Structure formats: structure tokens, C-alpha cells
C-alpha positions as CSV (number, residue, x, y, z in Angstrom):
1,X,-10.1,16.9,32.7
2,X,-13.6,17.9,31.9
3,X,-16.4,15.5,31.0
4,X,-16.5,16.3,27.3
5,X,-12.7,15.7,27.0
6,X,-13.0,12.5,29.0
7,X,-15.8,11.2,26.8
8,X,-13.9,12.1,23.7
9,X,-10.7,10.4,24.9
10,X,-12.7,7.2,25.7
11,X,-14.0,7.2,22.2
12,X,-10.5,7.7,20.8
13,X,-11.4,10.9,19.0
14,X,-9.1,13.5,20.5
15,X,-6.0,13.6,22.8
16,X,-6.1,17.2,24.0
17,X,-8.2,20.4,24.1
18,X,-6.8,21.8,20.8
19,X,-7.7,18.6,19.0
20,X,-11.2,18.6,20.6
21,X,-11.7,22.2,19.5
22,X,-10.5,21.4,15.9
23,X,-12.7,18.3,15.9
24,X,-15.8,20.3,17.0
25,X,-15.0,23.0,14.4
26,X,-14.8,20.4,11.6
27,X,-18.1,18.8,12.7
28,X,-19.8,22.2,12.7
29,X,-18.4,23.0,9.3
30,X,-19.6,19.6,7.9
31,X,-23.1,20.3,9.3
32,X,-23.1,23.8,8.0
33,X,-22.1,22.8,4.5
34,X,-24.7,20.0,4.5
35,X,-27.4,22.5,5.6
36,X,-26.4,25.1,3.0
37,X,-26.5,22.4,0.3
38,X,-29.9,21.2,1.4
39,X,-31.3,24.7,1.6
40,X,-30.2,25.4,-2.0
41,X,-31.6,22.2,-3.3
42,X,-34.9,23.0,-1.6
43,X,-34.9,26.6,-2.9
44,X,-34.1,25.5,-6.5
45,X,-36.9,22.8,-6.4
46,X,-39.6,25.3,-5.3
47,X,-38.3,28.5,-7.0
48,X,-41.0,30.4,-8.8
49,X,-38.7,31.7,-11.6
50,X,-36.7,29.5,-14.0
51,X,-33.7,27.6,-12.7
52,X,-30.3,29.2,-13.4
53,X,-27.4,27.0,-12.4
54,X,-24.8,29.8,-12.5
55,X,-27.0,31.9,-10.1
56,X,-27.3,29.0,-7.7
57,X,-23.5,28.3,-7.8
58,X,-22.8,31.9,-7.1
59,X,-25.2,31.8,-4.1
60,X,-23.6,28.6,-2.8
61,X,-20.1,30.1,-3.1
62,X,-21.2,33.2,-1.2
63,X,-22.7,31.3,1.6
64,X,-19.9,28.7,1.9
65,X,-17.1,31.2,1.9
66,X,-18.8,33.5,4.3
67,X,-18.3,30.7,6.8
68,X,-14.5,30.7,6.4
69,X,-12.0,33.5,7.1
70,X,-10.1,32.8,3.9
71,X,-10.6,30.8,0.7
72,X,-8.1,30.1,-2.0
73,X,-8.2,28.6,-5.5
74,X,-7.3,25.0,-6.3
75,X,-3.9,25.7,-7.9
76,X,-2.4,23.6,-10.7
77,X,1.0,23.1,-12.2
78,X,0.9,25.5,-15.1
79,X,4.6,25.4,-15.7
80,X,5.1,21.6,-15.4
81,X,7.7,22.0,-12.5
82,X,6.2,19.4,-10.3
83,X,6.0,15.5,-10.5
84,X,2.9,14.2,-12.3
85,X,2.4,11.6,-9.5
86,X,3.7,11.0,-6.0
87,X,3.8,8.3,-3.4
88,X,4.7,9.9,-0.2
89,X,4.5,9.4,3.6
90,X,2.7,12.0,5.5
91,X,0.0,12.8,8.1
92,X,-3.1,14.9,7.7
93,X,-2.7,18.2,9.7
94,X,-6.0,19.8,8.5
95,X,-8.8,19.4,6.1
96,X,-12.1,20.9,5.0
97,X,-15.0,19.0,3.6
98,X,-17.0,20.2,0.6
99,X,-20.4,19.5,-0.9
100,X,-21.5,16.0,-1.8
101,X,-22.1,15.3,-5.5
102,X,-25.5,15.1,-6.9
103,X,-27.2,18.3,-8.2
104,X,-24.0,20.2,-7.7
105,X,-20.5,18.9,-7.3
106,X,-17.4,20.1,-5.7
107,X,-14.4,19.1,-3.6
108,X,-12.9,19.4,-0.2
109,X,-9.2,19.7,0.5
110,X,-6.6,18.1,2.7
111,X,-3.3,19.4,4.0
112,X,-0.7,16.7,4.6
113,X,2.6,17.2,6.4
114,X,5.3,15.1,4.9
115,X,7.1,12.7,7.4
116,X,10.3,13.0,5.4
117,X,11.6,15.1,2.6
118,X,11.8,13.9,-1.0
119,X,14.3,15.1,-3.6
120,X,11.6,15.4,-6.3
121,X,9.1,17.2,-4.0
122,X,11.1,19.4,-1.5
123,X,8.1,20.9,0.2
124,X,6.9,20.5,3.8
125,X,3.2,20.0,2.8
126,X,1.2,18.2,0.1
127,X,-2.2,19.7,-0.8
128,X,-4.8,17.3,-2.0
129,X,-8.3,18.0,-3.5
130,X,-10.8,15.3,-3.1
131,X,-13.9,15.1,-5.3
132,X,-17.3,14.9,-3.5
133,X,-15.5,15.1,-0.1
134,X,-18.4,15.7,2.2
135,X,-17.5,13.2,4.9
136,X,-14.1,12.5,6.4
137,X,-13.3,8.8,6.0
138,X,-12.2,7.0,9.2
139,X,-9.3,5.4,7.3
140,X,-7.7,8.8,6.7
141,X,-7.0,9.3,10.4
142,X,-4.4,6.6,10.5
143,X,-3.3,6.6,6.8
144,X,0.4,7.4,6.3
145,X,1.0,6.5,2.6
146,X,-0.6,8.7,0.0
147,X,-0.6,8.1,-3.7
148,X,-1.6,11.1,-5.7
149,X,-1.6,12.5,-9.2
150,X,-1.6,16.1,-10.4
151,X,-4.9,17.6,-11.4
152,X,-4.4,18.0,-15.2
153,X,-4.7,21.5,-16.6
154,X,-7.3,20.4,-19.1
155,X,-9.5,18.7,-16.5
156,X,-12.5,21.0,-16.2
157,X,-14.6,18.5,-14.2
158,X,-17.2,20.0,-12.0
159,X,-15.2,19.0,-8.9
160,X,-12.6,21.7,-9.5
161,X,-14.9,24.3,-11.1
162,X,-18.4,24.3,-9.5
163,X,-18.0,24.4,-5.7
164,X,-14.4,23.7,-4.7
165,X,-13.9,24.3,-1.0
166,X,-10.4,25.3,0.0
167,X,-9.1,27.2,3.0
168,X,-5.4,26.4,2.4
169,X,-3.0,28.9,0.8
170,X,-0.6,26.5,-1.0
171,X,1.5,29.5,-2.1
172,X,1.5,28.2,-5.6
173,X,2.2,24.6,-4.9
174,X,-0.2,22.7,-7.1
175,X,-3.0,20.5,-5.7
176,X,-3.0,16.8,-6.3
177,X,-5.8,14.3,-6.2
178,X,-5.9,10.8,-4.8
179,X,-5.4,7.8,-7.0
180,X,-6.9,5.3,-4.5
């Protein structure tokens, strides 16, 4: 086992090389998103022409999504086929952080693999959008119970419309958001 993997195992961060690679990729993405956010704040503060929020959001989207192979929209339950709320057991299999809230706001997304099947939600994965999700909380690593609600169709909060960061193709399954 190499030194990096030994050090990571001692800290309890990863169990194998794939997890180490995913961990390092996520850390790089977090730093990249933070750097992009800081650059645009700086650029908007010292810009010589007038401030145009839509132009800045367009630039942020361009830079953020050029870092990812694919990006997908935050889908919602437009036909009312899914439960309004869920309490399920599952484990996080992947996530992507977004921008922190302040001048701009957005969300990151989490992909959760269900531990067991539910008659009212017969899918393998649950997709969750988390407002202002710029840092992965330690408690999420071991969390197994998830209480979520659907993102309402009429919710046009900046989290879902300004700079949502999503790399998961939910194939039409709507995104939920955490209740706690």
C-alpha cells in the first residue's frame, strides 16, 4: 500500500484506491468551485462597466460546467406521480458540491442508493438537491436515514434557478430536498 493510501486509511477517509481517487476528485472540485466563485466576486467588485447579474450567472455556469463532463437540470415532479415526502434508508454513492450562498446562490446534489425498496418509491436511487451545498458535512458520511420533500413546482428560489450544480442524470426522477 502506498504512503498516501496508508495515511488516508489512518485518518479513516478511504478504504481503497477507488475511494481515494473519488475523494481527491471531490476535493479538487470543491476547491475549483470556490476559486471560480471568488474570481467572479472579485471581477464583479472591480468591473469597470455596470454590474449585470444575468451576465455574471451565465459566466459562472460556463466555467462551472466546463469542469464537468455532463450536467443535467434539477428535475421536478410535473405530473404529480411521486410522493410529496419520503423517509428512506440509503447511503450516499456520489455527490457534487455547488456554490455557497451570498452574492449568488445555488445548490449541490447528492445521489443516494436505497438500502431497500419501497412500494411508494420503487427506484434504486434518490436524488437530493441541497441549497448552498459548498461543503460536504461529516455527518453525511455515516447517515442512513434521509427525510426529504419534493421541490415544489412553484418554488423559484435562487437555489434551483441561479447556479444549480448537478452531474446526475436522474432520467426524469424528480429531485427532493432535505427536511433536516
